[in-house]
Backbone bond lengths (Angstrom), bond angles and torsions (degrees), N, CA, C in turn:
res aa  C-N    CA-C-N  psi(-1)  N-CA   C-N-CA  omega(-1)  CA-C   N-CA-C  phi
1 M - - - 1.479 - - 1.589 110.57 -
2 F 1.242 109.47 -45.15 1.567 112.55 -172.87 1.506 108.08 -99.05
3 G 1.309 121.47 -7.73 1.405 126.60 -175.48 1.584 115.44 -55.57
4 S 1.303 116.39 -47.38 1.454 120.95 178.49 1.443 111.04 -76.55
5 A 1.323 123.83 -35.12 1.465 123.58 173.18 1.429 115.19 -70.48
6 A 1.347 122.65 -25.00 1.431 128.89 171.49 1.403 113.73 -71.24
7 R 1.336 119.04 -39.71 1.478 124.62 -179.92 1.631 103.11 -72.70
8 R 1.346 116.35 -35.11 1.528 111.99 -169.43 1.508 103.42 -79.54
9 Y 1.265 125.78 -22.27 1.432 123.42 179.44 1.536 112.09 -110.21
10 A 1.319 115.54 26.56 1.340 123.01 178.48 1.649 107.48 -67.03
11 P 1.227 118.94 150.18 1.593 118.49 173.67 1.470 110.95 -50.10
12 A 1.308 112.82 144.60 1.418 121.01 -178.94 1.561 112.25 -57.69
13 G 1.267 116.42 -39.55 1.448 126.36 -178.90 1.598 105.06 -59.37
14 A 1.332 118.74 -50.20 1.407 122.93 -179.99 1.605 113.18 -59.66
15 R 1.271 114.51 -44.48 1.467 118.42 167.68 1.403 121.46 -59.49
16 Y 1.220 117.39 -34.21 1.612 127.09 -177.14 1.644 96.31 -75.40
17 H 1.260 120.06 -49.34 1.438 115.53 -173.24 1.484 109.91 -67.47
18 S 1.338 119.29 -36.12 1.484 115.04 177.64 1.627 112.01 -66.40
19 V 1.286 116.87 -38.25 1.461 118.60 175.86 1.539 109.43 -63.51
20 D 1.285 119.75 -44.10 1.404 124.77 -175.24 1.497 110.34 -64.76
21 V 1.366 119.92 -45.40 1.415 118.79 168.35 1.500 121.65 -56.42
22 T 1.354 112.16 -45.04 1.448 118.19 177.12 1.460 111.64 -57.02
23 T 1.456 116.29 -47.68 1.395 122.80 178.15 1.560 114.28 -50.96
24 R 1.336 109.32 -49.59 1.507 118.93 -178.49 1.494 109.99 -61.19
25 I 1.358 121.01 -37.17 1.462 123.51 -172.07 1.488 111.10 -73.66
26 E 1.483 112.52 -38.04 1.515 115.14 -175.40 1.591 108.52 -63.55
27 G 1.306 109.70 130.15 1.389 119.54 -178.82 1.531 120.67 71.91
28 A 1.304 118.32 1.76 1.472 123.84 -176.00 1.536 104.93 -68.72
29 S 1.239 111.75 149.35 1.543 120.86 170.92 1.554 108.69 -77.96
30 P 1.312 116.62 159.97 1.542 118.42 179.57 1.573 107.95 -53.34
31 H 1.236 117.42 -43.53 1.548 119.60 -176.58 1.482 108.17 -60.86
32 R 1.289 119.55 -41.46 1.539 123.58 -176.38 1.516 103.00 -77.08
33 L 1.309 126.53 -32.72 1.527 118.04 179.23 1.570 107.60 -67.26
34 V 1.269 128.87 -30.80 1.372 132.18 178.93 1.468 110.22 -71.78
35 A 1.359 117.02 -36.84 1.517 123.00 174.37 1.548 107.62 -65.49
36 I 1.364 118.26 -41.57 1.354 118.30 -176.67 1.534 112.07 -63.82
37 L 1.403 113.81 -40.29 1.559 120.28 176.53 1.396 105.05 -57.59
38 Y 1.399 125.05 -51.32 1.501 124.35 178.27 1.469 106.68 -49.38
39 E 1.304 119.39 -57.10 1.498 119.59 -174.49 1.359 112.40 -52.10
40 E 1.449 118.99 -51.87 1.399 125.92 174.17 1.556 115.54 -51.29
41 L 1.286 115.72 -43.92 1.513 120.09 -177.11 1.521 106.43 -68.95
42 L 1.243 120.05 -38.56 1.575 119.13 178.67 1.462 106.63 -71.13
43 T 1.293 127.09 -38.91 1.369 124.76 173.23 1.507 112.95 -58.43
44 R 1.229 115.40 -50.50 1.526 121.80 -179.44 1.492 117.81 -65.07
45 L 1.474 111.26 -27.82 1.505 116.90 175.19 1.497 107.33 -72.23
46 T 1.315 122.83 -42.90 1.413 124.27 170.65 1.429 113.94 -55.18
47 M 1.342 124.21 -49.34 1.378 123.87 174.59 1.495 115.89 -56.06
48 L 1.405 112.80 -41.86 1.446 116.82 -178.24 1.628 112.28 -71.85
49 K 1.362 116.55 -26.94 1.426 116.81 175.35 1.798 104.78 -71.41
50 T 1.148 119.10 -45.67 1.333 122.59 177.94 1.520 110.35 -56.13
51 A 1.183 119.52 -49.45 1.531 125.30 173.88 1.554 111.56 -56.45
52 V 1.286 123.87 -46.55 1.289 127.90 176.57 1.465 116.20 -60.02
53 A 1.455 113.14 -50.37 1.499 122.26 -179.97 1.541 106.53 -62.10
54 G 1.395 120.82 -39.16 1.333 120.35 -179.36 1.482 118.86 -89.71
55 N 1.357 113.69 8.71 1.507 117.53 177.53 1.521 111.88 54.50
56 D 1.448 118.84 37.55 1.367 122.41 -178.61 1.691 101.90 -96.20
57 A 1.213 116.07 99.90 1.481 125.60 -174.70 1.490 107.90 -59.89
58 P 1.376 122.72 -50.99 1.488 123.84 -171.54 1.477 108.26 -64.11
59 K 1.392 119.80 -46.14 1.481 126.50 -174.91 1.550 105.62 -70.69
60 R 1.354 115.14 -37.63 1.419 118.61 178.46 1.574 115.13 -59.28
61 T 1.437 110.42 -42.18 1.456 119.14 179.64 1.577 110.84 -65.85
62 D 1.385 108.45 -47.31 1.523 112.25 179.54 1.570 115.92 -60.82
63 S 1.287 109.16 -49.13 1.476 117.62 177.53 1.510 112.66 -54.74
64 Q 1.364 117.26 -53.02 1.389 122.73 178.97 1.523 109.61 -51.29
65 T 1.365 117.99 -56.04 1.327 120.51 -176.00 1.562 116.04 -55.22
66 R 1.346 111.09 -39.39 1.447 119.67 174.79 1.480 112.08 -63.65
67 V 1.226 120.90 -50.19 1.447 128.73 178.43 1.541 115.15 -52.10
68 L 1.378 110.14 -51.78 1.526 121.92 175.92 1.428 108.64 -59.16
69 A 1.320 124.43 -37.88 1.424 127.36 -170.43 1.526 104.32 -78.97
70 I 1.267 122.01 -37.27 1.429 119.00 176.95 1.529 111.39 -67.28
71 I 1.381 116.48 -44.13 1.394 118.25 177.27 1.593 112.56 -59.59
72 A 1.260 113.25 -40.48 1.436 112.33 176.86 1.509 114.11 -70.39
73 A 1.353 118.33 -28.53 1.444 115.65 174.84 1.736 113.89 -70.26
74 L 1.366 107.73 -38.08 1.485 114.19 173.26 1.448 108.06 -60.85
75 D 1.312 119.63 -47.37 1.519 116.50 -178.58 1.409 113.44 -68.47
76 A 1.326 124.13 -32.69 1.487 123.36 175.84 1.444 112.67 -71.93
77 G 1.345 116.63 -22.12 1.459 116.60 -178.91 1.649 110.56 -80.83
78 L 1.304 118.93 -7.00 1.405 122.63 -176.71 1.593 107.19 -65.61
79 D 1.346 112.02 134.03 1.454 119.80 175.53 1.489 110.06 -102.97
80 H 1.327 114.92 94.09 1.486 120.06 -178.36 1.457 119.42 -72.32
81 E 1.328 114.15 -8.11 1.481 117.60 173.46 1.532 113.72 -84.38
82 K 1.423 110.09 -38.44 1.410 117.13 -172.54 1.504 111.83 -108.03
83 G 1.437 120.69 -4.33 1.425 126.87 -179.04 1.464 114.07 -82.40
84 G 1.232 119.42 -4.06 1.507 119.05 -177.91 1.543 112.70 49.34
85 D 1.298 119.73 -140.40 1.270 121.88 -178.56 1.497 118.24 -71.95
86 V 1.258 111.81 -16.80 1.550 115.51 -175.34 1.580 108.08 -76.61
87 A 1.367 121.11 -36.71 1.526 118.32 -178.98 1.496 111.91 -54.03
88 P 1.301 120.65 -53.64 1.541 120.68 -179.82 1.386 115.83 -63.45
89 L 1.301 121.51 -28.90 1.409 131.61 -179.53 1.588 106.72 -67.39
90 L 1.367 106.87 -54.39 1.537 111.66 173.26 1.496 119.62 -61.73
91 A 1.273 112.28 -35.91 1.516 118.25 171.16 1.551 113.81 -59.60
92 T 1.252 113.40 -37.18 1.554 121.16 177.04 1.499 111.19 -70.87
93 I 1.401 114.93 -35.34 1.518 117.89 -179.37 1.487 107.83 -75.91
94 F 1.424 118.53 -39.61 1.397 119.23 172.99 1.625 116.18 -54.68
95 A 1.378 110.82 -40.83 1.457 114.31 -177.92 1.682 106.87 -70.29
96 E 1.211 113.33 -36.78 1.530 115.63 174.59 1.516 111.90 -60.15
97 A 1.286 114.65 -41.16 1.565 118.84 -175.44 1.550 106.39 -69.97
98 N 1.293 118.27 -37.72 1.471 117.60 170.46 1.329 114.03 -60.72
99 R 1.224 122.51 -41.63 1.600 127.74 -179.55 1.459 106.85 -66.05
100 L 1.357 123.32 -46.81 1.352 122.98 179.83 1.607 116.97 -67.11
101 V 1.285 111.61 -33.59 1.422 117.45 167.93 1.598 116.20 -62.20
102 S 1.260 116.85 -43.60 1.450 120.95 176.63 1.520 112.85 -67.75
103 I 1.335 112.13 -38.49 1.552 112.06 173.54 1.529 111.66 -66.99
104 G 1.274 112.59 -44.25 1.551 118.45 -179.78 1.559 110.19 -57.19
105 V 1.256 119.27 -42.35 1.551 121.04 176.86 1.452 114.08 -74.79
106 R 1.347 114.40 -44.02 1.348 113.35 -169.54 1.563 113.24 -78.46
107 D 1.307 114.34 -26.22 1.565 121.49 176.91 1.546 113.66 -99.21
108 H 1.341 114.74 -6.59 1.463 120.55 -175.73 1.660 104.83 58.62
109 D 1.297 106.43 52.31 1.568 114.17 -175.33 1.445 107.67 -115.34
110 V 1.424 119.93 94.55 1.373 132.45 -177.14 1.665 106.61 -62.03
111 A 1.302 111.08 -36.18 1.593 113.08 178.97 1.539 108.73 -56.62
112 A 1.321 118.11 -43.72 1.512 117.77 176.40 1.412 113.29 -57.31
113 L 1.268 116.29 -42.13 1.584 121.51 -174.97 1.509 104.93 -73.70
114 D 1.379 120.90 -31.01 1.468 122.69 177.77 1.526 107.32 -66.47
115 S 1.302 121.05 -45.41 1.370 131.82 -174.68 1.600 100.94 -62.49
116 C 1.222 121.07 -50.84 1.467 123.54 -172.44 1.676 106.03 -65.23
117 R 1.298 112.30 -42.16 1.466 113.33 176.98 1.472 118.41 -59.79
118 S 1.393 111.72 -43.61 1.434 121.34 -179.70 1.561 107.70 -61.91
119 M 1.353 116.87 -48.09 1.466 120.14 177.18 1.572 114.53 -55.28
120 I 1.278 113.07 -49.11 1.450 123.24 179.17 1.670 108.27 -64.49
121 A 1.263 119.37 -39.84 1.351 119.22 -178.70 1.672 112.11 -68.61
122 D 1.304 117.00 -34.43 1.363 123.00 172.11 1.542 110.98 -59.87
123 I 1.354 119.47 -44.60 1.352 120.95 175.61 1.595 115.45 -67.29
124 A 1.305 116.43 -36.16 1.434 118.70 -175.75 1.541 103.37 -73.29
125 T 1.381 123.23 -32.39 1.411 122.81 -178.96 1.562 109.13 -67.93
126 A 1.356 112.89 -39.39 1.492 117.78 -177.93 1.646 109.31 -69.85
127 W 1.292 110.20 -35.72 1.544 113.84 179.03 1.570 108.68 -69.25
128 D 1.236 120.42 -39.84 1.473 126.73 175.25 1.485 110.67 -54.38
129 Q 1.315 123.42 -33.71 1.394 132.01 -176.21 1.430 114.03 -79.62
130 I 1.400 117.33 -16.64 1.488 122.36 176.94 1.447 106.89 -80.21
131 R 1.295 117.74 130.42 1.419 121.57 175.18 1.563 110.52 -132.56
């Protein structure tokens, strides 16, 4: 009942972000789609850290859900047959990212979230260098 009204009255920044992501996804190559996931993950990790530091439970829960969903999507997209040694390494890194997010939220530990973001940023940078 309130779903469509809530979307209609969502903050302008949230609507803009949604349109921005949709626009970037349309027509993107598979490589670019993964890059977009990394970009969104980094953005959401920053939002999660802010929510944890500010003790904002609703934003913390929303951000954590989105962060874990993006990590799961990246992990599910790994090709273990064609990925050689890289796929299992990335799977291990994604598992560690999950662990750090859980610790960060459970213990209100922004350092754990910073570690997670740094680790993901390194992977995102390496991914961007692949052409």
